[in-house]
N, C-alpha and C positions, 0 to 999 in steps of 0.2 A: 625125514620130516621136512614139511613146507613151514617155513618161519612165516609168523601174522605179519600183516604190514607194520604194525606198531615197532614191531623187533628195528624198523629201519629208521624210528622216529630219531629227527636230529637229536643232537645232546643241547640240553637249554644252555642258552646265555649264562656266560660266569660271570659274575658279579662280584668285586673286591670290596667291601667296607671297611675302611679304616680311619680309625676314630677312637680316642682312648677311654672315649665315656661309655662306659660297659652297656649301659641302658641304652644306648642311642644305637652299638651296634647290633643290640638285641631286635631294639623295634624294627630298627631298617631289615633285619636280616627275615623278619617273621615278614615284612610287607611285602619285598622282593620275590621269595619262595612262595607266598601266595600267588603271584602275581605271574608263577612258573619261572622263574630266575633262579639259576643254582649259586648258592651266595660261598665267600668266603670270607673269612675276618683278619683285622688286625689292630693289636691295643696302640700302636705308635709307630712311627717313619721306617723303622728300620723293619721291622717286620713286613709292611706295606711292601718295601723292595722286595723283601727277601720273597713274599710270596705272589708277587709278581714274576718273578724269573720264573719259578716253580711252577706256579700254575695258568699265566699267559692268559689273564681275563680279558672279558671282551671291553668289561666296562669297568671304571673305578671310580668310587665315590672318597673322597679324601678331605679329612677336616684340614683348614689350613694351620691351627695352631696345635701343632700335637709334640709332645715330650721329644726328644732328642732331633732325628731328621723331621723337617717341616713339611707340610704339604706342598708347599712350591719347592721344596728341595726335591721332593720323590717324585714332582712332576718331571721338573729338569732332569733326573736318572733317566725317568723312564722316555722321555724324549732323545736326552741323547747317545744311551749306552744300550737301548735294546733294539731289539729288530723288528720290532710291529708298533701299530700305533692303534692301540686302545682310545677310546672313550673316558676322557678324564671330566668328571665335576666336582667341584670345589665348594666345600662346605665352610663357613665363616661367620662371624660376627662381627666383620668391619662392613661398613656402609660406604665407605667414602667411595666416590666413582675412583678416585686414582690407584685403591688396593682392587680393584676389581680388573684393570687395564693392567696394574701389574703384575696379575695373575693371568691374564691371557696370554703377557707376552713370554712366559715361564713356559706355555703351551698347554694350558687350562683349557678345555671347551666348552666348559660352562660353569657359573659361579651362582652359590642360592647362599641366602642371607637366613641364619638361624633368627630366631625357631623353623623350621622348616618344614612346609607342609607333605606330610607322605605323599601322595596323592599330584602334586606337582612334580615333584624329583622323579617319580615313577615315569610320567608325561615326559618331562626331559630326556631321563635314558631313551625310552622309545623313540622320541624325535630323531636325536644323535645317532642312534644306532642303526636306526632306518634310511637316515638321510646317508650314512657313509656308504650305501650302496645305491645310493639312489641317484639318478640323472644329473640333477640340476645340482646340489651342494659339490660333487664332485669337480664340478667345473669353477666352483670358488675357491679362492685363496684362502687359507687358514689362518687364525691370529698371527702365527709365528712370520710365516710368506710376508703378510700384508706389512707386520711392522719392521719386517726386514727391509723391506724395498720402500717405504715411507722414511729411515733411518739414512736409507743410503743417499735417497734426494735430498736429506735434509744435511747429513754431511757434505754432499758435495755445492752445496749452495742453491739447489734446484728450487727454482718457485713451487709450490703446492697447496692444492686445496685438499681437505680431510671433509669428506662427507660423512656424517653420521645419520644413520636412519631406523629408528627405533619404530615397531609395532604396539600402539597403545592399544589396551583390551583384548589382546590374543588369548590369555589364560583365561577370561569366561566363555571367550568364543569356543575354545576346546570344549571347556567345560559342557558347554551345551549342545557341539556338534560331533562332537569325539576330536579323536586323535587324525587321525585322517584327514579329515576336513582341515583341521589346524593345521599339519604337514601341507597341505596343498594350497593353503594361504600362503603361507612361508615360503614355499617354493615358488609362488607366484612373482613375490615381490624380489626372489631370487632373480628369477629369468628376465624383469623387468631391466633389474642391475647389469646382468650379463649385457643386455639386448644395448642399454646406455652408453656401457662403457668400453663394449666394444667398435664404436665410431670416435669415440675420444682418441688421441694420438698417444695421450702417457694415460689413458684411462685405466682403472684394476678396481677389482670388486672383491672382497673378502666377509667372511660372515663369523662374527663374535657370539657366541652362546646361541641360546634359542633364536631368541627374537632383534637381535641387532644386526646392524647390517655398515659397511666402512667400504667408502669407495674413493680412490684417488683420482684428482684430473687437473689439471691445469686452472687457477686460479681466474682467469679471463671466461672460463666453460661453467664456472661454480654455479650462476644463476641462472643460465640456461638450462644448466644439467637440474638441478635442485626442481627446474619448473617443469622441465620432462617428466621428470618421475612422477613429482607430487601429482600432474594430471595424468598420466597414466595410472597411477596406484585408483585415485579415484573414479575411473572410467572401470574398472574390474571388478572395484569394491562391492558392487550389489551381484557381481555373479557368484561370490562365496555364500551367499545367505539364500536361505529359502523366500519362494515366491512374497509368501505371506509376511514375513519377516520384515522383507524388505520395503512393502508397504508401511507396514506399523509403525516401523523406522527404531526398534528397537529388540532386544532378543531379551528372555525372562530367564535368568539361573539361580537353580536352588544350591546354596552353599550345605557344608556337612553338617548342620545346626539344622537344618529344615527351613531354612528363611530363603524367600525368592527376593532379588533384587532385579533392578532393570538396567541394561547394557545398552548404550547407545554403539553403532557398529565401528567396528574398529576403526582406529587412524594414524596417519603416518607423520612421525613428528622428525625434523629432519635440522639437523643443525651443521653449519659449514666453520670451520677453522682455518686460518691460510697462513703458511711461513710467504712472504714476499722473495725468499731466497737471497741469496749471498750474505745479507747482515743478520739475520735475526733479531735478538733484542738483547741490548748488552745494557751496563749501566755508563753512565756518562764517566768520558777518560777513559774506556777499556780499549780491546780489542773487539771485534764486532764478535758475536760467537752465534751457531747456529740453535736454532729454538730444539730442545729435548724432543723426541719425538711422542713420549709418554705426557709430556705438557699439552702438544697440539691436539692428541687423540683427547685427553680428557676434558679439554676445551671443546671441543666438537660433541661430545656425550654430553657435557652440561647444556649445552644450549640445544640439542635435540630432546631434552628434558623437557627444557622451559618453551619450547616452542610454542605448544599450544595453549600456553598461559598468553602467549604474547599477541598485540592488538594487529599487529600488521599481518599475520597469518601462521600455517603452520610449517614453515622454513624460518630458522633463525639465523644471521649471518654474525659473525665475530666481527663488530664494529673498531678492533682494534689491527683487521686484517687488509683483505685486497677490497677494492670498492664494491659496494652492493647494489643488489638492485633499484 
């Protein structure tokens, strides 16, 4: 008997939901299954690690503060002990930039602050899961690799500038135009970073989460690099919008309560934090110590968020670092 085409349909992507709150597990399970995913759940970190080993899910949603084995410990276990590389998205109640960067260091692919919008979480899962197989993101360093390279440079006393680039307005853009065009926009920025870092003698580019990017360049090249990045992004930005929206200068986005909000075109916020090399920062009378890589990353990320409010434009330089333009 001939088999129907449906018999050959691929098995749904498996999502592990690890959270000690039963209501959260139930809500996320229903939402992901309605969107076509297969789900498994875990009530604590130990259950999560066991479920990962047994089911090998493609995507893991993990709460940061579970009893027993924490979300950070679960992620470290997955990255260090297991033989495949699932997408890991951490949910947390903490909002500090330092906490977000520490989560990325342990191997998290993305980081969402509670209360989580279900639609945004599903969009992030789609973005990461599809990007894993995409041509652009595959060429970018992940958070662990970029962190390791930055740590190596700092420990060796090498000068380095950390460039943090953040897309402001990506979420409303994606709600208006859909996931595929949102990923196209993100991929466009990734391509720009790759093109620009390729011509830098010590340039590297990586991606943190859904809409944050990191580049490492030599400090004396930071001003020219960020100017070129911002100019190229602005030149391509209109190509991501319908002609009518470009002429109008905004898009109207309806939220989940039915209210319409007007959003300006996406913008790129860029922050630059620099380690001059060799000396780092030390208290008076003590031996010179290199900057910690998370301190430098945190400084650059905070500057990227500040950039759009600064009078000098959308690129903010750390005045404690290298010379600015």
